[in-house]
C-alpha positions as CSV (number, residue, x, y, z in Angstrom):
1,M,0.1,0.1,-0.1
2,S,1.1,3.3,-0.6
3,N,-0.1,6.1,1.3
4,D,-2.0,6.4,5.3
5,A,-5.3,6.5,3.0
6,V,-5.2,3.4,1.9
7,L,-3.5,2.0,4.9
8,E,-6.8,3.6,6.8
9,T,-9.6,2.1,4.7
10,L,-8.1,-1.2,5.1
11,R,-8.0,-1.5,9.0
12,T,-10.9,-0.4,8.9
13,L,-12.3,-2.9,6.8
14,D,-10.4,-5.4,8.6
15,T,-11.7,-4.8,12.6
16,D,-14.8,-3.3,11.1
17,D,-17.8,-6.3,10.6
18,R,-20.5,-3.6,9.3
19,A,-17.9,-2.2,6.8
20,F,-17.0,-5.8,5.5
21,E,-21.1,-5.8,4.8
22,E,-21.5,-3.0,3.0
23,S,-18.3,-3.1,1.0
24,G,-17.9,-6.9,0.3
25,I,-14.3,-6.5,0.5
26,A,-12.5,-9.0,3.3
27,I,-8.9,-8.8,4.1
28,Q,-7.1,-11.9,4.1
29,S,-3.5,-10.8,5.2
30,K,-2.2,-10.8,9.3
31,P,-3.5,-7.6,11.3
32,H,0.2,-7.3,12.1
33,G,1.5,-7.4,7.8
34,I,-1.1,-3.9,7.4
35,V,1.6,-1.9,7.4
36,L,2.7,1.3,4.8
37,G,5.1,-0.8,1.9
38,A,3.2,-4.0,2.5
39,S,1.4,-6.0,0.1
40,V,-1.7,-7.0,1.5
41,V,-4.2,-9.9,0.1
42,V,-7.9,-8.9,0.3
43,D,-11.3,-11.0,-1.4
44,I,-13.4,-8.6,-2.9
45,Q,-17.1,-10.1,-3.2
46,P,-19.4,-8.8,-5.7
47,P,-21.5,-5.8,-4.9
48,R,-24.3,-5.5,-3.4
49,S,-27.5,-4.6,-5.3
50,G,-29.1,-3.0,-2.4
51,L,-26.3,-0.5,-2.4
52,G,-27.3,0.9,-5.6
53,L,-26.4,-0.6,-9.3
54,Y,-23.4,0.4,-10.6
55,V,-23.9,0.1,-14.4
56,G,-22.5,0.9,-17.8
57,N,-25.9,2.0,-19.5
58,V,-29.3,1.7,-19.5
59,D,-29.6,-1.2,-20.9
60,A,-27.4,-3.1,-18.4
61,I,-30.2,-2.0,-16.2
62,L,-32.7,-3.2,-18.1
63,A,-31.6,-6.9,-17.9
64,V,-33.3,-6.8,-14.6
65,P,-36.8,-7.8,-15.3
66,S,-38.2,-6.1,-12.6
67,N,-36.6,-2.6,-13.7
68,R,-39.0,-2.6,-16.5
69,V,-41.5,-2.5,-14.7
70,T,-40.2,0.3,-12.1
71,E,-36.9,2.5,-11.9
72,P,-34.6,1.2,-9.2
73,P,-33.9,3.1,-6.2
74,R,-30.3,4.1,-6.3
75,Y,-28.3,3.4,-9.5
76,Y,-24.9,5.2,-11.8
77,L,-24.1,4.7,-15.4
78,S,-20.8,4.8,-15.7
79,E,-20.7,5.5,-19.7
80,E,-23.1,7.9,-18.9
81,R,-21.6,9.5,-15.7
82,F,-25.2,9.7,-14.5
83,G,-25.9,9.2,-10.7
84,Y,-29.8,8.7,-9.8
85,G,-29.7,12.2,-8.3
86,D,-28.1,14.4,-11.1
87,A,-30.2,17.3,-11.9
88,V,-28.9,16.7,-15.8
89,V,-30.7,13.6,-16.8
90,P,-29.7,12.2,-19.9
91,D,-32.0,11.5,-22.9
92,A,-31.8,7.4,-21.9
93,I,-32.9,7.9,-18.9
94,L,-35.9,10.1,-20.1
95,Q,-37.3,7.6,-22.2
96,Y,-36.5,5.0,-19.9
97,R,-38.7,6.8,-17.3
98,L,-41.6,7.4,-20.4
99,A,-41.6,4.1,-20.6
100,V,-41.8,3.0,-17.2
101,R,-45.1,5.4,-16.8
102,V,-46.9,3.5,-19.7
103,V,-45.8,0.2,-17.6
104,K,-47.7,1.9,-14.7
105,C,-51.0,2.6,-17.3
106,I,-50.4,-0.9,-17.9
107,G,-50.6,-1.9,-14.5
108,E,-54.6,-0.1,-13.9
109,V,-55.9,-1.5,-17.4
110,A,-54.4,-5.9,-17.0
111,A,-55.6,-8.3,-14.6
112,F,-52.5,-8.2,-13.1
113,V,-48.8,-7.1,-14.1
114,D,-45.7,-9.7,-12.3
115,R,-43.1,-7.2,-11.4
116,Y,-40.4,-9.8,-10.7
117,Q,-41.3,-11.5,-14.4
118,A,-42.0,-8.3,-16.3
119,E,-45.2,-9.7,-17.7
120,A,-48.6,-8.0,-17.9
121,V,-52.0,-10.4,-18.8
122,F,-55.2,-9.3,-20.1
123,F,-58.7,-10.9,-19.9
124,A,-60.5,-8.8,-22.2
125,P,-62.1,-9.8,-24.5
126,S,-59.3,-12.9,-24.4
127,R,-56.3,-13.8,-22.8
128,L,-53.6,-12.2,-23.8
129,R,-49.5,-12.4,-22.5
130,M,-47.5,-9.4,-23.0
131,P,-44.0,-9.6,-21.6
132,I,-42.5,-6.4,-20.6
133,D,-39.1,-6.6,-22.8
134,Y,-37.4,-4.0,-24.0
135,K,-34.5,-1.3,-24.7
136,V,-33.4,2.2,-25.2
137,N,-33.1,1.8,-29.0
138,D,-37.0,0.7,-28.8
139,L,-38.2,3.6,-26.9
140,K,-36.4,6.2,-29.6
141,N,-40.0,7.6,-30.8
142,L,-42.1,7.1,-27.6
143,A,-43.5,10.7,-27.1
144,R,-44.5,12.9,-24.2
145,K,-47.5,13.9,-24.9
146,D,-48.5,10.5,-26.0
147,V,-47.8,9.0,-22.8
148,E,-49.7,12.2,-20.8
149,G,-52.3,11.4,-23.2
150,L,-52.3,7.7,-22.2
151,E,-52.3,8.6,-18.3
152,S,-54.8,11.0,-18.9
153,F,-57.0,8.6,-20.0
154,V,-56.4,6.2,-17.4
155,F,-56.3,7.8,-14.0
156,E,-59.3,10.1,-14.8
157,K,-61.4,9.2,-12.3
158,M,-64.9,9.7,-14.2
159,H,-66.0,6.3,-15.6
160,K,-62.5,4.7,-14.3
161,D,-63.7,1.0,-14.5
162,Q,-65.2,1.3,-18.2
163,K,-62.6,3.2,-19.6
164,A,-59.7,0.5,-18.1
165,A,-62.0,-2.1,-19.8
166,I,-61.8,0.2,-22.9
167,L,-58.4,0.1,-23.2
168,S,-57.6,-3.5,-21.7
169,A,-59.9,-3.9,-25.6
170,A,-57.9,-1.7,-27.2
171,I,-54.5,-3.3,-26.3
172,V,-55.4,-7.1,-27.2
173,E,-57.3,-6.2,-30.6
174,A,-53.8,-4.5,-31.4
175,C,-51.4,-7.3,-30.1
176,K,-52.7,-9.8,-30.0
177,D,-51.4,-11.1,-33.9
178,K,-47.9,-10.1,-32.5
179,T,-45.1,-12.9,-31.1
180,E,-45.6,-12.5,-27.4
181,P,-41.5,-11.0,-27.4
182,S,-42.8,-8.0,-29.6
183,R,-45.9,-7.3,-27.9
184,F,-44.7,-4.7,-25.4
185,K,-42.6,-3.0,-28.7
186,Y,-45.3,-2.8,-31.0
187,L,-47.9,-1.0,-28.1
188,I,-44.8,1.5,-27.6
189,A,-44.2,1.9,-31.4
190,N,-48.2,2.7,-32.2
191,L,-49.5,4.0,-29.0
192,T,-51.3,7.0,-30.3
193,E,-53.3,4.8,-32.2
194,I,-54.0,2.3,-29.7
195,V,-55.0,5.6,-27.3
196,D,-57.4,7.3,-30.4
197,K,-58.5,3.6,-30.4
198,A,-59.8,3.4,-27.1
199,Q,-61.2,7.3,-27.2
200,E,-63.1,6.3,-29.9
201,G,-64.7,3.5,-27.9
202,Y,-65.4,5.4,-24.7
203,K,-67.0,7.8,-27.0
204,L,-69.7,5.9,-27.6
205,F,-70.2,4.5,-24.6
206,A,-70.5,7.6,-23.0
207,S,-72.7,8.6,-26.0
208,E,-75.7,6.6,-23.8
209,F,-75.3,9.3,-20.9
210,S,-75.9,12.5,-22.6
211,Y,-76.3,15.7,-21.0
212,E,-80.2,15.1,-21.8
213,K,-80.4,11.7,-20.3
214,I,-78.8,12.2,-17.4
215,K,-80.9,15.7,-16.7
216,G,-84.2,13.5,-17.5
217,K,-83.5,11.1,-14.8
218,T,-82.3,13.5,-12.1
219,E,-85.5,15.4,-12.3
220,D,-87.5,12.6,-12.4
221,A,-85.9,11.5,-9.6
222,I,-86.3,15.4,-8.0
223,N,-89.8,14.9,-8.9
224,D,-90.1,11.8,-6.7
225,Y,-88.5,12.6,-3.8
226,T,-90.7,16.2,-3.8
227,G,-93.4,14.0,-3.7
228,K,-92.0,11.6,-1.0
229,I,-91.3,14.8,1.0
230,H,-95.0,16.4,0.3
231,K,-96.5,12.9,1.4
232,T,-95.2,12.9,4.7
233,F,-97.4,16.2,5.5
234,H,-100.5,14.6,4.1
235,D,-100.8,11.7,5.3
236,I,-101.5,13.1,8.8
237,Q,-103.1,16.4,7.5
238,N,-106.3,14.9,9.1
239,Q,-105.3,14.7,12.5
240,V,-103.6,18.3,12.2
241,M,-106.7,19.4,11.0
242,G,-108.2,17.7,14.1
243,I,-106.3,20.3,16.7
244,P,-108.5,23.2,16.2
245,V,-111.5,21.2,16.8
246,A,-110.3,19.7,19.8
247,T,-108.5,23.0,21.6
248,V,-112.3,24.1,21.1
249,I,-114.3,21.2,22.4
250,V,-111.5,21.3,25.1
251,A,-112.1,25.2,25.3
252,T,-115.8,25.5,25.6
253,Q,-116.8,21.8,26.9
254,L,-115.1,21.5,30.2
255,K,-117.1,22.9,33.1
256,T,-116.9,23.4,36.8
257,A,-117.4,19.8,38.8
258,T,-118.2,20.1,42.3
259,G,-119.1,16.5,43.2
260,C,-118.9,13.2,40.8
261,G,-121.8,13.9,38.7
262,V,-121.9,14.6,34.8
263,E,-119.5,17.3,34.7
264,F,-116.7,15.6,36.8
265,W,-117.3,12.6,34.3
266,A,-117.2,14.7,31.1
267,N,-114.4,16.6,31.7
268,L,-112.6,13.8,32.8
269,A,-113.6,12.0,28.9
270,I,-112.7,15.1,27.0
271,S,-109.3,15.3,29.0
272,V,-108.5,11.6,28.6
273,G,-109.5,11.7,24.7
274,A,-107.1,14.6,24.4
275,T,-104.7,13.0,25.7
276,L,-105.2,9.7,23.5
277,F,-105.1,12.2,20.7
278,V,-101.7,13.8,21.4
279,V,-100.3,10.0,21.7
280,L,-101.5,8.5,18.5
281,L,-100.2,11.8,16.6
282,S,-97.3,12.0,18.2
283,I,-96.8,8.4,17.2
284,A,-97.7,9.5,13.5
285,I,-95.2,12.2,13.3
286,A,-92.2,10.4,14.6
287,N,-92.9,8.0,11.8
288,Q,-93.1,10.7,9.2
289,L,-90.1,12.1,11.0
290,M,-88.4,8.8,10.4
291,T,-89.3,8.5,7.1
292,L,-88.0,12.1,6.0
293,S,-84.5,11.1,7.6
294,T,-84.9,8.1,5.1
295,I,-85.4,10.7,2.5
296,R,-82.3,13.0,3.3
297,G,-80.1,10.1,3.4
298,D,-81.3,9.0,-0.3
299,L,-81.0,12.4,-1.0
300,T,-77.2,12.6,0.1
301,R,-76.3,9.1,-1.8
302,Q,-77.8,10.2,-5.0
303,Q,-76.1,13.1,-5.0
304,A,-73.0,12.0,-3.9
305,K,-73.2,8.9,-7.0
306,L,-73.8,11.6,-9.1
307,T,-70.8,13.6,-8.3
308,T,-68.5,10.3,-8.4
309,N,-70.1,9.2,-12.0
310,Y,-71.1,13.0,-13.8
311,S,-68.7,15.4,-12.1
312,A,-68.3,17.6,-15.4
313,I,-72.1,18.0,-14.8
314,A,-73.2,17.3,-11.2
315,D,-72.5,21.3,-10.3
316,Q,-75.4,22.1,-12.7
317,F,-77.9,19.8,-10.6
318,S,-76.9,20.4,-7.1
319,P,-79.3,23.7,-6.3
320,L,-82.2,20.8,-6.3
321,Y,-80.4,18.8,-4.4
322,R,-80.4,21.7,-2.0
323,S,-83.4,22.8,-2.2
324,L,-85.1,19.7,-1.9
325,E,-82.6,19.2,1.6
326,T,-84.3,22.8,2.6
327,R,-87.9,21.0,2.2
328,V,-86.8,18.2,4.0
329,T,-85.8,20.6,7.3
330,I,-88.8,22.9,6.5
331,H,-90.8,19.8,7.1
332,R,-89.4,18.3,10.1
333,A,-89.1,21.7,11.3
334,L,-92.9,21.8,10.8
335,L,-93.6,18.4,12.4
336,F,-91.6,19.4,15.8
337,A,-93.6,22.1,16.2
338,I,-96.6,21.0,16.1
339,L,-96.2,18.1,18.4
340,L,-94.8,20.6,20.9
341,I,-98.5,22.6,20.3
342,C,-99.8,19.1,20.9
343,V,-97.6,18.6,24.5
344,L,-98.6,21.8,25.5
345,G,-102.2,21.1,24.7
346,V,-102.8,18.3,26.2
347,C,-100.6,19.7,29.7
348,L,-102.9,22.8,30.0
349,T,-106.0,20.4,29.3
350,W,-105.6,18.9,32.6
351,V,-104.1,21.9,34.3
352,I,-107.5,23.4,33.2
353,F,-109.4,19.7,34.3
354,Y,-107.6,20.1,37.8
355,H,-108.9,23.7,38.0
356,L,-112.9,22.6,37.2
357,T,-112.4,20.1,39.4
358,T,-113.0,21.0,43.2
359,L,-112.5,17.6,45.0
360,G,-109.8,14.7,44.3
361,T,-110.2,12.6,41.1
362,A,-109.7,9.5,43.9
363,A,-112.6,10.5,45.5
364,C,-115.0,9.3,42.2
365,I,-113.4,6.5,41.3
């Protein structure tokens, strides 16, 4: 060894187990033989891939199947003098990263992608096996705008599942007559045409969901919910209309009762009848309040479904749903107000009964 730096490095490798594990370099000479000017025998193991790849070019990276699916986290290209974190990126790496983005899109529409075997399998409309096998030279015509168009089609939320099925069918149709090793290369070379065909298929699918049809279905649903909300009040309308009548009866028919005569029994019957009326009306109101709660839940689910499936036009129908939710709130408030009035009325009835009855009720029963 020729200098102190080399001497210190060799001594560290000889005494530090962690340094040995990370470098793969083992000192074979005796410790006392590690001195300046001496020859030292070392055993150099293959470098650990976990520390990063040291390769000549991108094709050497692609020799590992999993690297064709995802870019390795750490690597260095000796020919390009490029490390994975460098700011200036060679064209070969840029094209490689575009290919990885294409593979990611394929993973969204294929039945499954085996990362370690670098293989995609499609099941729609028939089974198709596509080895993900390519080199840098196969990527020279891969354009960023085509990859961005593919990503826009695949990852847009509206009708995502339907788009995945349409693109999967387009890929199978385009590649089924090609040999397995050439299928991915053909996909890369004809990406624009395949995406255009998928777009055409989606347009045919989307034509079944035209704005007018969506508008008609939404308005029909709104009218249906409006009728249900109205019915919650209409069903108890007759009972509610009976409240003024009951009030008049209580106010005019209760008499002063000094004994257990007709006046006492008439007052008791009127008070009990008013109480039963309020109990039955309360049950009916509670049932209608539960119905309104169910309607509100349905409205929330319908609005969420509209936003998910037709986000582009959902805002146009949101005011209709908000008006229905406001109407539900008003109806609930009215029902609670009626219930409160009835409870207060029956309490007042019994207060009047006890004021008009000068003897204890138990004395007459």
